[in-house]
C-alpha positions as CSV (number, residue, x, y, z in Angstrom):
1,M,0.0,0.0,0.0
2,A,2.9,2.4,0.8
3,M,4.5,1.6,-2.6
4,L,1.1,2.3,-4.3
5,I,0.8,5.7,-2.7
6,I,4.4,6.7,-3.5
7,F,4.0,5.4,-7.1
8,L,0.7,7.3,-7.7
9,W,2.2,10.5,-6.2
10,M,5.3,10.3,-8.4
11,L,3.2,9.5,-11.5
12,S,0.8,12.3,-10.9
13,I,3.4,15.0,-10.1
14,T,5.6,13.9,-13.1
15,M,2.6,14.2,-15.5
16,L,1.4,17.4,-14.0
17,M,4.8,19.1,-14.3
18,R,4.5,18.6,-18.0
19,F,0.8,19.5,-18.3
20,D,0.1,22.5,-20.6
21,F,-2.9,24.2,-19.1
22,S,-4.8,27.4,-18.9
23,F,-6.5,28.7,-15.7
24,S,-9.9,28.6,-17.5
25,N,-9.7,24.8,-17.7
26,P,-11.8,23.5,-14.8
27,L,-9.9,20.2,-14.9
28,I,-6.8,21.8,-13.3
29,Y,-8.7,22.4,-10.0
30,I,-9.7,18.8,-9.9
31,F,-6.0,17.9,-10.5
32,V,-5.0,20.2,-7.6
33,L,-7.4,18.3,-5.3
34,I,-6.1,14.9,-6.5
35,Q,-2.6,16.0,-5.9
36,M,-3.5,17.4,-2.5
37,H,-5.0,14.0,-1.6
38,L,-1.9,12.2,-2.7
39,Y,0.3,14.5,-0.7
40,T,-1.8,13.7,2.3
41,G,-1.3,10.0,1.5
42,L,2.4,10.5,1.6
43,F,2.2,11.9,5.1
44,I,-0.2,9.2,6.2
45,T,2.2,6.6,4.9
46,A,5.0,8.2,6.9
47,H,2.7,8.2,9.9
48,D,2.2,4.5,9.5
49,A,5.9,4.1,9.4
50,M,6.2,5.9,12.7
51,H,4.0,3.0,14.1
52,G,6.1,0.4,12.3
53,T,3.3,-0.8,10.1
54,V,4.7,-0.2,6.7
55,A,7.3,-2.9,6.9
56,P,6.8,-4.6,10.3
57,A,9.5,-7.3,9.7
58,N,12.2,-4.8,8.6
59,K,12.6,-1.7,10.7
60,K,15.3,-0.2,8.5
61,L,13.1,-0.6,5.4
62,N,10.1,0.7,7.4
63,N,12.0,3.9,8.5
64,F,13.5,4.3,5.0
65,I,10.1,4.4,3.4
66,G,8.9,6.8,6.2
67,Q,11.9,9.1,5.5
68,L,11.3,8.9,1.8
69,C,7.7,10.0,2.2
70,T,8.5,12.9,4.5
71,L,11.3,14.0,2.1
72,F,8.9,14.1,-0.8
73,Y,6.3,15.8,1.3
74,A,8.4,18.8,2.5
75,V,11.9,17.7,3.4
76,F,10.7,16.8,6.9
77,P,13.2,14.8,9.2
78,F,11.4,11.5,9.8
79,Q,13.1,10.9,13.2
80,K,11.9,14.2,14.6
81,L,8.3,13.6,13.5
82,N,8.5,10.1,14.9
83,R,9.7,11.3,18.3
84,E,7.1,14.0,18.5
85,H,4.2,11.8,17.3
86,H,4.9,9.3,20.0
87,K,4.7,12.1,22.5
88,H,1.3,12.9,21.2
89,H,0.1,9.3,21.8
90,K,1.7,9.2,25.3
91,F,0.7,12.6,26.5
92,V,-2.5,13.2,24.5
93,H,-4.5,16.3,25.3
94,T,-1.9,17.5,27.9
95,A,0.7,20.3,28.0
96,E,3.3,17.8,26.9
97,D,1.3,16.8,23.8
98,P,3.1,18.6,20.8
99,D,-0.1,18.4,18.7
100,Y,-2.5,19.9,21.2
101,Y,-3.1,23.6,21.7
102,E,-5.8,25.5,23.6
103,G,-6.8,28.1,21.0
104,N,-9.0,28.7,18.0
105,F,-8.5,27.0,14.7
106,F,-6.1,29.5,13.2
107,K,-3.9,29.9,16.3
108,W,-3.8,26.1,16.7
109,Y,-2.9,25.6,13.0
110,F,0.0,28.0,13.1
111,Q,1.2,26.5,16.3
112,F,1.0,23.1,14.7
113,I,3.0,24.2,11.7
114,K,5.6,26.1,13.8
115,Q,6.0,22.9,15.9
116,Y,7.2,20.9,13.0
117,L,8.6,23.3,10.3
118,S,12.2,24.5,10.7
119,W,13.8,27.4,9.0
120,W,16.2,25.1,7.1
121,Q,13.3,23.3,5.6
122,V,12.0,26.6,4.2
123,V,15.4,27.4,2.8
124,A,15.7,23.8,1.3
125,M,12.3,24.0,-0.3
126,A,13.1,27.5,-1.7
127,I,16.3,26.2,-3.2
128,I,14.6,23.2,-4.7
129,Y,11.8,25.4,-6.1
130,N,14.3,27.8,-7.8
131,I,16.2,24.9,-9.3
132,L,13.0,23.2,-10.6
133,K,11.7,26.4,-12.2
134,I,14.7,26.3,-14.6
135,Y,13.2,23.2,-16.1
136,I,9.5,23.3,-15.3
137,P,7.0,26.1,-16.0
138,E,6.5,28.1,-12.8
139,K,2.7,27.9,-13.0
140,N,2.9,24.1,-12.9
141,L,5.2,24.3,-9.9
142,L,2.8,26.6,-8.1
143,M,-0.5,24.8,-9.0
144,F,0.6,21.2,-8.6
145,W,3.6,21.2,-6.2
146,V,3.3,24.2,-3.9
147,I,-0.5,24.7,-3.5
148,P,-1.4,21.0,-3.1
149,S,1.2,20.5,-0.4
150,L,0.0,23.6,1.5
151,L,-3.7,22.5,1.2
152,S,-2.6,19.0,2.4
153,T,-1.3,20.5,5.7
154,L,-4.8,22.0,6.2
155,Q,-6.4,18.6,5.4
156,L,-4.2,16.7,7.8
157,F,-4.6,19.3,10.5
158,Y,-8.3,19.8,10.3
159,F,-9.4,16.2,9.9
160,G,-6.5,14.5,11.7
161,T,-5.8,16.8,14.7
162,Y,-8.3,19.7,15.1
163,L,-11.6,17.9,14.8
164,P,-10.6,14.8,16.8
165,H,-8.9,16.7,19.7
166,K,-10.7,20.0,20.1
167,G,-12.8,20.3,23.3
168,E,-13.1,17.9,26.1
169,H,-13.7,14.2,25.7
170,Q,-15.0,11.6,28.1
171,N,-12.8,8.7,27.0
172,I,-9.4,7.4,27.7
173,H,-7.9,8.7,24.4
174,H,-9.4,12.2,24.6
175,S,-10.4,11.9,21.0
176,K,-13.6,12.2,18.9
177,T,-14.3,10.1,15.9
178,Q,-16.2,10.6,12.7
179,S,-19.6,8.9,12.3
180,K,-19.2,5.7,10.3
181,N,-19.0,6.5,6.6
182,H,-16.1,4.8,5.0
183,I,-16.1,6.7,1.7
184,W,-16.2,10.1,3.5
185,A,-13.6,9.0,6.0
186,F,-11.2,7.9,3.2
187,F,-11.5,11.1,1.1
188,T,-11.2,13.4,4.1
189,C,-8.1,11.9,5.6
190,Y,-7.5,8.3,4.8
191,F,-9.7,7.1,7.6
192,F,-8.0,9.2,10.3
193,G,-11.2,10.9,11.1
194,Y,-11.7,7.6,12.8
195,H,-9.3,9.0,15.3
196,Y,-10.4,7.3,18.5
197,E,-10.0,4.1,16.7
198,H,-6.4,5.0,15.7
199,H,-5.5,5.8,19.3
200,D,-7.1,2.6,20.5
201,S,-5.3,0.6,17.9
202,P,-2.1,2.5,16.8
203,G,-0.6,-0.5,15.2
204,T,-3.4,-0.7,12.6
205,P,-2.4,0.8,9.3
206,W,-4.6,3.4,7.7
207,W,-6.2,1.1,5.2
208,K,-7.5,-1.2,7.9
209,L,-8.9,1.5,10.3
210,W,-12.3,1.1,8.8
211,Q,-12.3,-2.5,10.1
212,V,-11.5,-1.2,13.6
213,K,-14.4,1.3,13.2
214,E,-16.7,-1.6,12.4
215,N,-15.8,-3.2,15.7
216,I,-16.1,-0.1,18.0
217,T,-19.4,1.6,18.3
218,D,-19.7,5.4,18.6
219,T,-21.1,5.0,22.1
220,D,-17.9,3.3,23.2
221,N,-15.7,6.3,22.3
222,G,-17.7,9.3,23.5
């Protein structure tokens, strides 16, 4: 499944970098959404690697795939993300939880980005962008590389952090969950709207979370 996500992202971005389009073509906005969803898939795959579920029998391969996905996503260091994510699971909804912030959506989002984005990543991405624009039309870079990745951070944050963890929760994982709708759950955030289920079974890869949802009723998780 990890290889499929990486392959589809690489195929899509390669084709779109060569796509001759005009802004009046409505298809490009559909392509932006598809590319956004594939970027989110890269990060979700890296997240699964943090839980050791991409290649359970081979830790080096598992971590390599995780690092590859975070590299493609935005030159993130996998080990830092891994360390902070496990703090989130251990200290969920406390002051030691790096993903939790007591504030409105925008303040929380910017705190979330600031927590994980380093200055050197911004510099690295700027260098990569300026090299790529020598060979690729700049409008393609903006529409299919920059914008989808930025939209993906909003998708991941809104459906995977903000909605599940805002407010108070009367359950051991301090998490909400989406109502059971597997199609909606996949397209919003690769089933991570089933967030209580993820915290209850962190060793379950994203593509099996719907099965966990089937076995846990909404009344169980508050």
